[in-house]
PQR file of N, CA, C, O and H, with PARSE charges and radii, in Angstrom:
ATOM      1  N   MET A   1     135.843 143.053 107.656 -0.4000 1.5000
ATOM      2  CA  MET A   1     136.589 142.769 108.878 -0.0000 2.0000
ATOM      3  C   MET A   1     137.012 144.096 109.500  0.5500 1.7000
ATOM      4  O   MET A   1     137.570 144.955 108.817 -0.5500 1.4000
ATOM      5  N   ASN A   2     136.751 144.260 110.776 -0.4000 1.5000
ATOM      6  CA  ASN A   2     137.136 145.524 111.395 -0.0000 2.0000
ATOM      7  C   ASN A   2     138.599 145.498 111.818  0.5500 1.7000
ATOM      8  O   ASN A   2     139.260 144.460 111.770 -0.5500 1.4000
ATOM      9  H   ASN A   2     136.298 143.562 111.330  0.4000 1.0000
ATOM     10  N   GLN A   3     139.085 146.656 112.230 -0.4000 1.5000
ATOM     11  CA  GLN A   3     140.506 146.783 112.569 -0.0000 2.0000
ATOM     12  C   GLN A   3     140.890 145.883 113.741  0.5500 1.7000
ATOM     13  O   GLN A   3     142.011 145.375 113.782 -0.5500 1.4000
ATOM     14  H   GLN A   3     138.549 147.499 112.269  0.4000 1.0000
ATOM     15  N   TRP A   4     139.973 145.674 114.699 -0.4000 1.5000
ATOM     16  CA  TRP A   4     140.287 144.840 115.850 -0.0000 2.0000
ATOM     17  C   TRP A   4     140.643 143.429 115.399  0.5500 1.7000
ATOM     18  O   TRP A   4     141.600 142.840 115.902 -0.5500 1.4000
ATOM     19  H   TRP A   4     139.062 146.087 114.666  0.4000 1.0000
ATOM     20  N   ASN A   5     139.873 142.879 114.447 -0.4000 1.5000
ATOM     21  CA  ASN A   5     140.137 141.524 113.963 -0.0000 2.0000
ATOM     22  C   ASN A   5     141.461 141.438 113.226  0.5500 1.7000
ATOM     23  O   ASN A   5     142.143 140.416 113.303 -0.5500 1.4000
ATOM     24  H   ASN A   5     139.095 143.358 114.039  0.4000 1.0000
ATOM     25  N   GLN A   6     141.840 142.493 112.511 -0.4000 1.5000
ATOM     26  CA  GLN A   6     143.077 142.474 111.745 -0.0000 2.0000
ATOM     27  C   GLN A   6     144.291 142.430 112.655  0.5500 1.7000
ATOM     28  O   GLN A   6     145.308 141.839 112.293 -0.5500 1.4000
ATOM     29  H   GLN A   6     141.286 143.323 112.448  0.4000 1.0000
ATOM     30  N   ASN A   7     144.208 143.035 113.819 -0.4000 1.5000
ATOM     31  CA  ASN A   7     145.343 143.089 114.732 -0.0000 2.0000
ATOM     32  C   ASN A   7     145.348 141.959 115.748  0.5500 1.7000
ATOM     33  O   ASN A   7     146.271 141.851 116.555 -0.5500 1.4000
ATOM     34  H   ASN A   7     143.382 143.515 114.114  0.4000 1.0000
ATOM     35  N   ARG A   8     144.329 141.125 115.712 -0.4000 1.5000
ATOM     36  CA  ARG A   8     144.241 140.021 116.661 -0.0000 2.0000
ATOM     37  C   ARG A   8     145.264 138.939 116.303  0.5500 1.7000
ATOM     38  O   ARG A   8     145.359 138.551 115.139 -0.5500 1.4000
ATOM     39  H   ARG A   8     143.580 141.213 115.057  0.4000 1.0000
ATOM     40  N   PRO A   9     146.017 138.455 117.263 -0.5600 1.5000
ATOM     41  CA  PRO A   9     147.013 137.425 116.957  0.2800 2.0000
ATOM     42  C   PRO A   9     146.350 136.102 116.570  0.5500 1.7000
ATOM     43  O   PRO A   9     145.231 135.803 116.988 -0.5500 1.4000
ATOM     44  N   PHE A  10     147.051 135.337 115.778 -0.4000 1.5000
ATOM     45  CA  PHE A  10     146.575 134.023 115.358 -0.0000 2.0000
ATOM     46  C   PHE A  10     146.666 133.075 116.537  0.5500 1.7000
ATOM     47  O   PHE A  10     147.693 133.008 117.213 -0.5500 1.4000
ATOM     48  H   PHE A  10     147.960 135.580 115.439  0.4000 1.0000
ATOM     49  N   ARG A  11     145.603 132.350 116.780 -0.4000 1.5000
ATOM     50  CA  ARG A  11     145.579 131.363 117.859 -0.0000 2.0000
ATOM     51  C   ARG A  11     145.139 130.022 117.269  0.5500 1.7000
ATOM     52  O   ARG A  11     144.131 129.939 116.566 -0.5500 1.4000
ATOM     53  H   ARG A  11     144.769 132.405 116.231  0.4000 1.0000
ATOM     54  N   PHE A  12     145.898 128.991 117.562 -0.4000 1.5000
ATOM     55  CA  PHE A  12     145.531 127.651 117.125 -0.0000 2.0000
ATOM     56  C   PHE A  12     144.432 127.138 118.042  0.5500 1.7000
ATOM     57  O   PHE A  12     144.569 127.203 119.264 -0.5500 1.4000
ATOM     58  H   PHE A  12     146.716 129.058 118.133  0.4000 1.0000
ATOM     59  N   GLU A  13     143.358 126.636 117.481 -0.4000 1.5000
ATOM     60  CA  GLU A  13     142.238 126.119 118.259 -0.0000 2.0000
ATOM     61  C   GLU A  13     142.311 124.593 118.311  0.5500 1.7000
ATOM     62  O   GLU A  13     142.374 123.938 117.271 -0.5500 1.4000
ATOM     63  H   GLU A  13     143.246 126.584 116.489  0.4000 1.0000
ATOM     64  N   ALA A  14     142.304 124.038 119.496 -0.4000 1.5000
ATOM     65  CA  ALA A  14     142.433 122.591 119.671 -0.0000 2.0000
ATOM     66  C   ALA A  14     141.288 121.832 119.007  0.5500 1.7000
ATOM     67  O   ALA A  14     141.479 120.703 118.556 -0.5500 1.4000
ATOM     68  H   ALA A  14     142.253 124.571 120.341  0.4000 1.0000
ATOM     69  N   PHE A  15     140.100 122.437 118.940 -0.4000 1.5000
ATOM     70  CA  PHE A  15     138.967 121.721 118.352 -0.0000 2.0000
ATOM     71  C   PHE A  15     139.147 121.478 116.855  0.5500 1.7000
ATOM     72  O   PHE A  15     138.462 120.629 116.286 -0.5500 1.4000
ATOM     73  H   PHE A  15     139.945 123.355 119.306  0.4000 1.0000
ATOM     74  N   TRP A  16     140.050 122.204 116.212 -0.4000 1.5000
ATOM     75  CA  TRP A  16     140.321 121.947 114.790 -0.0000 2.0000
ATOM     76  C   TRP A  16     140.825 120.519 114.594  0.5500 1.7000
ATOM     77  O   TRP A  16     140.542 119.891 113.574 -0.5500 1.4000
ATOM     78  H   TRP A  16     140.607 122.894 116.675  0.4000 1.0000
ATOM     79  N   LEU A  17     141.564 120.016 115.563 -0.4000 1.5000
ATOM     80  CA  LEU A  17     142.134 118.667 115.453 -0.0000 2.0000
ATOM     81  C   LEU A  17     141.066 117.578 115.496  0.5500 1.7000
ATOM     82  O   LEU A  17     141.326 116.443 115.096 -0.5500 1.4000
ATOM     83  H   LEU A  17     141.794 120.527 116.392  0.4000 1.0000
ATOM     84  N   ARG A  18     139.882 117.906 115.971 -0.4000 1.5000
ATOM     85  CA  ARG A  18     138.791 116.931 116.003 -0.0000 2.0000
ATOM     86  C   ARG A  18     138.163 116.723 114.630  0.5500 1.7000
ATOM     87  O   ARG A  18     137.467 115.734 114.402 -0.5500 1.4000
ATOM     88  H   ARG A  18     139.670 118.828 116.296  0.4000 1.0000
ATOM     89  N   ASP A  19     138.411 117.651 113.723 -0.4000 1.5000
ATOM     90  CA  ASP A  19     137.901 117.496 112.355 -0.0000 2.0000
ATOM     91  C   ASP A  19     138.788 116.472 111.651  0.5500 1.7000
ATOM     92  O   ASP A  19     139.992 116.692 111.521 -0.5500 1.4000
ATOM     93  H   ASP A  19     138.977 118.455 113.908  0.4000 1.0000
ATOM     94  N   PRO A  20     138.216 115.360 111.196 -0.5600 1.5000
ATOM     95  CA  PRO A  20     139.030 114.293 110.600  0.2800 2.0000
ATOM     96  C   PRO A  20     139.769 114.723 109.324  0.5500 1.7000
ATOM     97  O   PRO A  20     140.748 114.086 108.936 -0.5500 1.4000
ATOM     98  N   LYS A  21     139.312 115.790 108.677 -0.4000 1.5000
ATOM     99  CA  LYS A  21     139.954 116.237 107.439 -0.0000 2.0000
ATOM    100  C   LYS A  21     141.042 117.279 107.675  0.5500 1.7000
ATOM    101  O   LYS A  21     141.752 117.642 106.737 -0.5500 1.4000
ATOM    102  H   LYS A  21     138.517 116.307 108.992  0.4000 1.0000
ATOM    103  N   PHE A  22     141.189 117.765 108.899 -0.4000 1.5000
ATOM    104  CA  PHE A  22     142.085 118.891 109.160 -0.0000 2.0000
ATOM    105  C   PHE A  22     143.550 118.573 108.831  0.5500 1.7000
ATOM    106  O   PHE A  22     144.211 119.364 108.159 -0.5500 1.4000
ATOM    107  H   PHE A  22     140.612 117.470 109.660  0.4000 1.0000
ATOM    108  N   ILE A  23     144.054 117.452 109.284 -0.4000 1.5000
ATOM    109  CA  ILE A  23     145.459 117.110 109.059 -0.0000 2.0000
ATOM    110  C   ILE A  23     145.747 116.983 107.560  0.5500 1.7000
ATOM    111  O   ILE A  23     146.773 117.466 107.081 -0.5500 1.4000
ATOM    112  H   ILE A  23     143.517 116.809 109.830  0.4000 1.0000
ATOM    113  N   GLU A  24     144.849 116.338 106.826 -0.4000 1.5000
ATOM    114  CA  GLU A  24     145.034 116.217 105.372 -0.0000 2.0000
ATOM    115  C   GLU A  24     145.011 117.586 104.701  0.5500 1.7000
ATOM    116  O   GLU A  24     145.791 117.849 103.786 -0.5500 1.4000
ATOM    117  H   GLU A  24     144.016 115.946 107.215  0.4000 1.0000
ATOM    118  N   LYS A  25     144.114 118.453 105.160 -0.4000 1.5000
ATOM    119  CA  LYS A  25     144.054 119.809 104.612 -0.0000 2.0000
ATOM    120  C   LYS A  25     145.363 120.540 104.883  0.5500 1.7000
ATOM    121  O   LYS A  25     145.878 121.230 104.002 -0.5500 1.4000
ATOM    122  H   LYS A  25     143.480 118.239 105.903  0.4000 1.0000
ATOM    123  N   MET A  26     145.908 120.399 106.089 -0.4000 1.5000
ATOM    124  CA  MET A  26     147.183 121.043 106.422 -0.0000 2.0000
ATOM    125  C   MET A  26     148.286 120.570 105.479  0.5500 1.7000
ATOM    126  O   MET A  26     149.075 121.373 104.980 -0.5500 1.4000
ATOM    127  H   MET A  26     145.490 119.839 106.804  0.4000 1.0000
ATOM    128  N   LYS A  27     148.334 119.275 105.242 -0.4000 1.5000
ATOM    129  CA  LYS A  27     149.354 118.730 104.333 -0.0000 2.0000
ATOM    130  C   LYS A  27     149.192 119.298 102.927  0.5500 1.7000
ATOM    131  O   LYS A  27     150.172 119.663 102.278 -0.5500 1.4000
ATOM    132  H   LYS A  27     147.694 118.623 105.647  0.4000 1.0000
ATOM    133  N   THR A  28     147.940 119.367 102.464 -0.4000 1.5000
ATOM    134  CA  THR A  28     147.656 119.903 101.129 -0.0000 2.0000
ATOM    135  C   THR A  28     148.053 121.363 101.040  0.5500 1.7000
ATOM    136  O   THR A  28     148.710 121.768 100.081 -0.5500 1.4000
ATOM    137  H   THR A  28     147.144 119.070 102.991  0.4000 1.0000
ATOM    138  N   TRP A  29     147.659 122.169 102.037 -0.4000 1.5000
ATOM    139  CA  TRP A  29     147.993 123.591 102.028 -0.0000 2.0000
ATOM    140  C   TRP A  29     149.496 123.803 102.065  0.5500 1.7000
ATOM    141  O   TRP A  29     150.022 124.671 101.368 -0.5500 1.4000
ATOM    142  H   TRP A  29     147.125 121.840 102.816  0.4000 1.0000
ATOM    143  N   TRP A  30     150.190 123.014 102.876 -0.4000 1.5000
ATOM    144  CA  TRP A  30     151.646 123.164 102.990 -0.0000 2.0000
ATOM    145  C   TRP A  30     152.301 122.866 101.636  0.5500 1.7000
ATOM    146  O   TRP A  30     153.210 123.574 101.204 -0.5500 1.4000
ATOM    147  H   TRP A  30     149.763 122.309 103.442  0.4000 1.0000
ATOM    148  N   LYS A  31     151.824 121.811 100.979 -0.4000 1.5000
ATOM    149  CA  LYS A  31     152.368 121.439  99.677 -0.0000 2.0000
ATOM    150  C   LYS A  31     152.073 122.529  98.636  0.5500 1.7000
ATOM    151  O   LYS A  31     152.931 122.864  97.820 -0.5500 1.4000
ATOM    152  H   LYS A  31     151.085 121.235 101.330  0.4000 1.0000
ATOM    153  N   GLU A  32     150.845 123.078  98.676 -0.4000 1.5000
ATOM    154  CA  GLU A  32     150.476 124.144  97.733 -0.0000 2.0000
ATOM    155  C   GLU A  32     151.359 125.371  97.918  0.5500 1.7000
ATOM    156  O   GLU A  32     151.733 126.024  96.944 -0.5500 1.4000
ATOM    157  H   GLU A  32     150.148 122.805  99.339  0.4000 1.0000
ATOM    158  N   ASN A  33     151.692 125.683  99.163 -0.4000 1.5000
ATOM    159  CA  ASN A  33     152.484 126.867  99.458 -0.0000 2.0000
ATOM    160  C   ASN A  33     153.971 126.650  99.206  0.5500 1.7000
ATOM    161  O   ASN A  33     154.765 127.585  99.303 -0.5500 1.4000
ATOM    162  H   ASN A  33     151.388 125.153  99.955  0.4000 1.0000
ATOM    163  N   GLU A  34     154.342 125.421  98.884 -0.4000 1.5000
ATOM    164  CA  GLU A  34     155.736 125.077  98.661 -0.0000 2.0000
ATOM    165  C   GLU A  34     156.303 125.766  97.418  0.5500 1.7000
ATOM    166  O   GLU A  34     157.457 126.194  97.410 -0.5500 1.4000
ATOM    167  H   GLU A  34     153.697 124.662  98.804  0.4000 1.0000
ATOM    168  N   ASN A  35     155.502 125.867  96.392 -0.4000 1.5000
ATOM    169  CA  ASN A  35     155.973 126.414  95.120 -0.0000 2.0000
ATOM    170  C   ASN A  35     155.709 127.907  95.031  0.5500 1.7000
ATOM    171  O   ASN A  35     154.638 128.388  95.399 -0.5500 1.4000
ATOM    172  H   ASN A  35     154.565 125.519  96.398  0.4000 1.0000
ATOM    173  N   GLY A  36     156.692 128.622  94.541 -0.4000 1.5000
ATOM    174  CA  GLY A  36     156.517 130.035  94.290 -0.0000 2.0000
ATOM    175  C   GLY A  36     156.666 130.935  95.503  0.5500 1.7000
ATOM    176  O   GLY A  36     156.397 132.133  95.409 -0.5500 1.4000
ATOM    177  H   GLY A  36     157.563 128.232  94.242  0.4000 1.0000
ATOM    178  N   ARG A  37     157.080 130.401  96.623 -0.4000 1.5000
ATOM    179  CA  ARG A  37     157.244 131.220  97.824 -0.0000 2.0000
ATOM    180  C   ARG A  37     158.678 131.122  98.326  0.5500 1.7000
ATOM    181  O   ARG A  37     158.923 130.730  99.466 -0.5500 1.4000
ATOM    182  H   ARG A  37     157.298 129.428  96.699  0.4000 1.0000
ATOM    183  N   GLU A  38     159.600 131.474  97.480 -0.4000 1.5000
ATOM    184  CA  GLU A  38     161.006 131.444  97.875 -0.0000 2.0000
ATOM    185  C   GLU A  38     161.401 132.791  98.462  0.5500 1.7000
ATOM    186  O   GLU A  38     161.232 133.828  97.821 -0.5500 1.4000
ATOM    187  H   GLU A  38     159.401 131.793  96.553  0.4000 1.0000
ATOM    188  N   GLY A  39     161.919 132.772  99.663 -0.4000 1.5000
ATOM    189  CA  GLY A  39     162.369 133.991 100.322 -0.0000 2.0000
ATOM    190  C   GLY A  39     163.843 134.227 100.077  0.5500 1.7000
ATOM    191  O   GLY A  39     164.470 133.561  99.253 -0.5500 1.4000
ATOM    192  H   GLY A  39     162.057 131.929 100.183  0.4000 1.0000
ATOM    193  N   ARG A  40     164.382 135.179 100.802 -0.4000 1.5000
ATOM    194  CA  ARG A  40     165.808 135.516 100.668 -0.0000 2.0000
ATOM    195  C   ARG A  40     166.695 134.391 101.186  0.5500 1.7000
ATOM    196  O   ARG A  40     167.812 134.193 100.706 -0.5500 1.4000
ATOM    197  H   ARG A  40     163.873 135.720 101.472  0.4000 1.0000
ATOM    198  N   ASN A  41     166.188 133.662 102.166 -0.4000 1.5000
ATOM    199  CA  ASN A  41     166.927 132.536 102.725 -0.0000 2.0000
ATOM    200  C   ASN A  41     165.895 131.521 103.243  0.5500 1.7000
ATOM    201  O   ASN A  41     164.691 131.745 103.120 -0.5500 1.4000
ATOM    202  H   ASN A  41     165.282 133.823 102.556  0.4000 1.0000
ATOM    203  N   LYS A  42     166.354 130.440 103.806 -0.4000 1.5000
ATOM    204  CA  LYS A  42     165.430 129.376 104.232 -0.0000 2.0000
ATOM    205  C   LYS A  42     164.486 129.834 105.341  0.5500 1.7000
ATOM    206  O   LYS A  42     163.320 129.439 105.365 -0.5500 1.4000
ATOM    207  H   LYS A  42     167.332 130.259 103.906  0.4000 1.0000
ATOM    208  N   MET A  43     164.977 130.658 106.251 -0.4000 1.5000
ATOM    209  CA  MET A  43     164.123 131.132 107.335 -0.0000 2.0000
ATOM    210  C   MET A  43     163.031 132.054 106.780  0.5500 1.7000
ATOM    211  O   MET A  43     161.884 131.994 107.223 -0.5500 1.4000
ATOM    212  H   MET A  43     165.924 130.979 106.232  0.4000 1.0000
ATOM    213  N   HIS A  44     163.382 132.888 105.830 -0.4000 1.5000
ATOM    214  CA  HIS A  44     162.394 133.781 105.222 -0.0000 2.0000
ATOM    215  C   HIS A  44     161.365 132.967 104.433  0.5500 1.7000
ATOM    216  O   HIS A  44     160.177 133.285 104.460 -0.5500 1.4000
ATOM    217  H   HIS A  44     164.313 132.937 105.470  0.4000 1.0000
ATOM    218  N   THR A  45     161.805 131.930 103.738 -0.4000 1.5000
ATOM    219  CA  THR A  45     160.887 131.055 103.013 -0.0000 2.0000
ATOM    220  C   THR A  45     159.907 130.396 103.987  0.5500 1.7000
ATOM    221  O   THR A  45     158.708 130.330 103.713 -0.5500 1.4000
ATOM    222  H   THR A  45     162.771 131.671 103.716  0.4000 1.0000
ATOM    223  N   LEU A  46     160.413 129.911 105.117 -0.4000 1.5000
ATOM    224  CA  LEU A  46     159.551 129.311 106.137 -0.0000 2.0000
ATOM    225  C   LEU A  46     158.529 130.332 106.636  0.5500 1.7000
ATOM    226  O   LEU A  46     157.349 130.010 106.772 -0.5500 1.4000
ATOM    227  H   LEU A  46     161.386 129.965 105.339  0.4000 1.0000
ATOM    228  N   GLN A  47     158.968 131.542 106.907 -0.4000 1.5000
ATOM    229  CA  GLN A  47     158.070 132.601 107.372 -0.0000 2.0000
ATOM    230  C   GLN A  47     156.959 132.862 106.355  0.5500 1.7000
ATOM    231  O   GLN A  47     155.797 133.002 106.736 -0.5500 1.4000
ATOM    232  H   GLN A  47     159.927 131.803 106.797  0.4000 1.0000
ATOM    233  N   LEU A  48     157.299 132.926 105.082 -0.4000 1.5000
ATOM    234  CA  LEU A  48     156.302 133.163 104.038 -0.0000 2.0000
ATOM    235  C   LEU A  48     155.299 132.009 103.953  0.5500 1.7000
ATOM    236  O   LEU A  48     154.096 132.229 103.815 -0.5500 1.4000
ATOM    237  H   LEU A  48     158.243 132.812 104.773  0.4000 1.0000
ATOM    238  N   ARG A  49     155.807 130.787 104.036 -0.4000 1.5000
ATOM    239  CA  ARG A  49     154.920 129.621 103.954 -0.0000 2.0000
ATOM    240  C   ARG A  49     153.991 129.541 105.157  0.5500 1.7000
ATOM    241  O   ARG A  49     152.822 129.184 105.010 -0.5500 1.4000
ATOM    242  H   ARG A  49     156.785 130.608 104.148  0.4000 1.0000
ATOM    243  N   LEU A  50     154.494 129.869 106.347 -0.4000 1.5000
ATOM    244  CA  LEU A  50     153.649 129.873 107.544 -0.0000 2.0000
ATOM    245  C   LEU A  50     152.572 130.950 107.447  0.5500 1.7000
ATOM    246  O   LEU A  50     151.438 130.742 107.877 -0.5500 1.4000
ATOM    247  H   LEU A  50     155.444 130.159 106.466  0.4000 1.0000
ATOM    248  N   LYS A  51     152.930 132.096 106.884 -0.4000 1.5000
ATOM    249  CA  LYS A  51     151.956 133.167 106.690 -0.0000 2.0000
ATOM    250  C   LYS A  51     150.841 132.709 105.749  0.5500 1.7000
ATOM    251  O   LYS A  51     149.664 132.957 106.011 -0.5500 1.4000
ATOM    252  H   LYS A  51     153.851 132.265 106.535  0.4000 1.0000
ATOM    253  N   ASP A  52     151.211 132.043 104.656 -0.4000 1.5000
ATOM    254  CA  ASP A  52     150.215 131.512 103.723 -0.0000 2.0000
ATOM    255  C   ASP A  52     149.343 130.459 104.402  0.5500 1.7000
ATOM    256  O   ASP A  52     148.125 130.444 104.222 -0.5500 1.4000
ATOM    257  H   ASP A  52     152.167 131.842 104.443  0.4000 1.0000
ATOM    258  N   LEU A  53     149.965 129.587 105.176 -0.4000 1.5000
ATOM    259  CA  LEU A  53     149.237 128.536 105.887 -0.0000 2.0000
ATOM    260  C   LEU A  53     148.232 129.144 106.861  0.5500 1.7000
ATOM    261  O   LEU A  53     147.103 128.666 106.974 -0.5500 1.4000
ATOM    262  H   LEU A  53     150.954 129.599 105.322  0.4000 1.0000
ATOM    263  N   LYS A  54     148.640 130.183 107.552 -0.4000 1.5000
ATOM    264  CA  LYS A  54     147.737 130.863 108.482 -0.0000 2.0000
ATOM    265  C   LYS A  54     146.501 131.381 107.740  0.5500 1.7000
ATOM    266  O   LYS A  54     145.380 131.254 108.232 -0.5500 1.4000
ATOM    267  H   LYS A  54     149.557 130.571 107.460  0.4000 1.0000
ATOM    268  N   GLY A  55     146.707 131.953 106.579 -0.4000 1.5000
ATOM    269  CA  GLY A  55     145.578 132.442 105.789 -0.0000 2.0000
ATOM    270  C   GLY A  55     144.635 131.319 105.383  0.5500 1.7000
ATOM    271  O   GLY A  55     143.415 131.472 105.436 -0.5500 1.4000
ATOM    272  H   GLY A  55     147.618 132.056 106.180  0.4000 1.0000
ATOM    273  N   ASN A  56     145.210 130.183 104.976 -0.4000 1.5000
ATOM    274  CA  ASN A  56     144.400 129.015 104.613 -0.0000 2.0000
ATOM    275  C   ASN A  56     143.569 128.536 105.800  0.5500 1.7000
ATOM    276  O   ASN A  56     142.380 128.252 105.657 -0.5500 1.4000
ATOM    277  H   ASN A  56     146.202 130.058 104.934  0.4000 1.0000
ATOM    278  N   ILE A  57     144.193 128.448 106.964 -0.4000 1.5000
ATOM    279  CA  ILE A  57     143.505 127.964 108.161 -0.0000 2.0000
ATOM    280  C   ILE A  57     142.389 128.917 108.565  0.5500 1.7000
ATOM    281  O   ILE A  57     141.285 128.481 108.891 -0.5500 1.4000
ATOM    282  H   ILE A  57     145.159 128.679 107.080  0.4000 1.0000
ATOM    283  N   LYS A  58     142.674 130.219 108.544 -0.4000 1.5000
ATOM    284  CA  LYS A  58     141.659 131.201 108.945 -0.0000 2.0000
ATOM    285  C   LYS A  58     140.453 131.152 108.010  0.5500 1.7000
ATOM    286  O   LYS A  58     139.311 131.222 108.465 -0.5500 1.4000
ATOM    287  H   LYS A  58     143.571 130.573 108.278  0.4000 1.0000
ATOM    288  N   GLN A  59     140.700 131.033 106.709 -0.4000 1.5000
ATOM    289  CA  GLN A  59     139.602 130.953 105.749 -0.0000 2.0000
ATOM    290  C   GLN A  59     138.794 129.675 105.972  0.5500 1.7000
ATOM    291  O   GLN A  59     137.564 129.713 106.011 -0.5500 1.4000
ATOM    292  H   GLN A  59     141.628 130.976 106.340  0.4000 1.0000
ATOM    293  N   TRP A  60     139.488 128.543 106.119 -0.4000 1.5000
ATOM    294  CA  TRP A  60     138.817 127.263 106.360 -0.0000 2.0000
ATOM    295  C   TRP A  60     137.975 127.349 107.635  0.5500 1.7000
ATOM    296  O   TRP A  60     136.836 126.884 107.655 -0.5500 1.4000
ATOM    297  H   TRP A  60     140.487 128.512 106.087  0.4000 1.0000
ATOM    298  N   ASN A  61     138.527 127.940 108.698 -0.4000 1.5000
ATOM    299  CA  ASN A  61     137.810 128.053 109.963 -0.0000 2.0000
ATOM    300  C   ASN A  61     136.523 128.853 109.787  0.5500 1.7000
ATOM    301  O   ASN A  61     135.475 128.450 110.290 -0.5500 1.4000
ATOM    302  H   ASN A  61     139.453 128.318 108.682  0.4000 1.0000
ATOM    303  N   ARG A  62     136.587 129.979 109.080 -0.4000 1.5000
ATOM    304  CA  ARG A  62     135.388 130.800 108.851 -0.0000 2.0000
ATOM    305  C   ARG A  62     134.338 130.016 108.071  0.5500 1.7000
ATOM    306  O   ARG A  62     133.153 130.061 108.400 -0.5500 1.4000
ATOM    307  H   ARG A  62     137.439 130.306 108.671  0.4000 1.0000
ATOM    308  N   GLU A  63     134.773 129.300 107.040 -0.4000 1.5000
ATOM    309  CA  GLU A  63     133.840 128.546 106.206 -0.0000 2.0000
ATOM    310  C   GLU A  63     133.260 127.340 106.942  0.5500 1.7000
ATOM    311  O   GLU A  63     132.080 127.020 106.789 -0.5500 1.4000
ATOM    312  H   GLU A  63     135.736 129.263 106.772  0.4000 1.0000
ATOM    313  N   GLU A  64     134.084 126.681 107.729 -0.4000 1.5000
ATOM    314  CA  GLU A  64     133.678 125.440 108.395 -0.0000 2.0000
ATOM    315  C   GLU A  64     132.910 125.681 109.693  0.5500 1.7000
ATOM    316  O   GLU A  64     131.930 124.988 109.964 -0.5500 1.4000
ATOM    317  H   GLU A  64     135.042 126.940 107.852  0.4000 1.0000
ATOM    318  N   PHE A  65     133.336 126.642 110.490 -0.4000 1.5000
ATOM    319  CA  PHE A  65     132.784 126.824 111.827 -0.0000 2.0000
ATOM    320  C   PHE A  65     132.135 128.186 112.066  0.5500 1.7000
ATOM    321  O   PHE A  65     131.417 128.355 113.052 -0.5500 1.4000
ATOM    322  H   PHE A  65     134.132 127.205 110.271  0.4000 1.0000
ATOM    323  N   GLY A  66     132.367 129.141 111.203 -0.4000 1.5000
ATOM    324  CA  GLY A  66     131.834 130.486 111.425 -0.0000 2.0000
ATOM    325  C   GLY A  66     132.605 131.171 112.538  0.5500 1.7000
ATOM    326  O   GLY A  66     133.785 130.889 112.743 -0.5500 1.4000
ATOM    327  H   GLY A  66     132.950 129.004 110.402  0.4000 1.0000
ATOM    328  N   ASN A  67     131.949 132.068 113.257 -0.4000 1.5000
ATOM    329  CA  ASN A  67     132.585 132.794 114.348 -0.0000 2.0000
ATOM    330  C   ASN A  67     132.225 132.120 115.671  0.5500 1.7000
ATOM    331  O   ASN A  67     131.228 132.468 116.304 -0.5500 1.4000
ATOM    332  H   ASN A  67     130.990 132.297 113.091  0.4000 1.0000
ATOM    333  N   VAL A  68     133.030 131.174 116.071 -0.4000 1.5000
ATOM    334  CA  VAL A  68     132.767 130.364 117.269 -0.0000 2.0000
ATOM    335  C   VAL A  68     132.775 131.227 118.529  0.5500 1.7000
ATOM    336  O   VAL A  68     131.940 131.037 119.412 -0.5500 1.4000
ATOM    337  H   VAL A  68     133.839 130.892 115.556  0.4000 1.0000
ATOM    338  N   HIS A  69     133.706 132.167 118.619 -0.4000 1.5000
ATOM    339  CA  HIS A  69     133.788 133.005 119.817 -0.0000 2.0000
ATOM    340  C   HIS A  69     132.563 133.890 119.969  0.5500 1.7000
ATOM    341  O   HIS A  69     132.060 134.076 121.077 -0.5500 1.4000
ATOM    342  H   HIS A  69     134.385 132.321 117.901  0.4000 1.0000
ATOM    343  N   LYS A  70     132.086 134.430 118.867 -0.4000 1.5000
ATOM    344  CA  LYS A  70     130.888 135.261 118.915 -0.0000 2.0000
ATOM    345  C   LYS A  70     129.671 134.403 119.308  0.5500 1.7000
ATOM    346  O   LYS A  70     128.832 134.828 120.103 -0.5500 1.4000
ATOM    347  H   LYS A  70     132.494 134.278 117.967  0.4000 1.0000
ATOM    348  N   ASP A  71     129.592 133.201 118.744 -0.4000 1.5000
ATOM    349  CA  ASP A  71     128.495 132.285 119.081 -0.0000 2.0000
ATOM    350  C   ASP A  71     128.513 131.942 120.565  0.5500 1.7000
ATOM    351  O   ASP A  71     127.459 131.887 121.197 -0.5500 1.4000
ATOM    352  H   ASP A  71     130.274 132.856 118.099  0.4000 1.0000
ATOM    353  N   ASN A  72     129.712 131.708 121.138 -0.4000 1.5000
ATOM    354  CA  ASN A  72     129.841 131.403 122.566 -0.0000 2.0000
ATOM    355  C   ASN A  72     129.363 132.569 123.421  0.5500 1.7000
ATOM    356  O   ASN A  72     128.679 132.369 124.424 -0.5500 1.4000
ATOM    357  H   ASN A  72     130.569 131.753 120.624  0.4000 1.0000
ATOM    358  N   GLU A  73     129.726 133.792 123.021 -0.4000 1.5000
ATOM    359  CA  GLU A  73     129.309 134.972 123.775 -0.0000 2.0000
ATOM    360  C   GLU A  73     127.794 135.103 123.767  0.5500 1.7000
ATOM    361  O   GLU A  73     127.201 135.469 124.782 -0.5500 1.4000
ATOM    362  H   GLU A  73     130.282 133.954 122.206  0.4000 1.0000
ATOM    363  N   GLN A  74     127.160 134.810 122.639 -0.4000 1.5000
ATOM    364  CA  GLN A  74     125.724 134.925 122.534 -0.0000 2.0000
ATOM    365  C   GLN A  74     124.997 133.865 123.366  0.5500 1.7000
ATOM    366  O   GLN A  74     123.898 134.105 123.866 -0.5500 1.4000
ATOM    367  H   GLN A  74     127.641 134.512 121.814  0.4000 1.0000
ATOM    368  N   LEU A  75     125.621 132.692 123.508 -0.4000 1.5000
ATOM    369  CA  LEU A  75     125.024 131.641 124.335 -0.0000 2.0000
ATOM    370  C   LEU A  75     125.083 132.028 125.796  0.5500 1.7000
ATOM    371  O   LEU A  75     124.629 131.271 126.654 -0.5500 1.4000
ATOM    372  H   LEU A  75     126.513 132.497 123.102  0.4000 1.0000
TER
END
């Protein structure tokens, strides 16, 4: 992954919601991230869990759809 991708902000893609398994995966990931991610306070714990969730979503997106933006540019 190049530096540009690392600094790119996370964007939720609406087409993810069309995948019938996405909501169940979100629930599973959220539950998995529930244990062992205790922060200094509740807000910090939420921040840590959201960060973990973002990683899960990004990995799932790469595995499931590949690089959609690059594919669009090539078309």
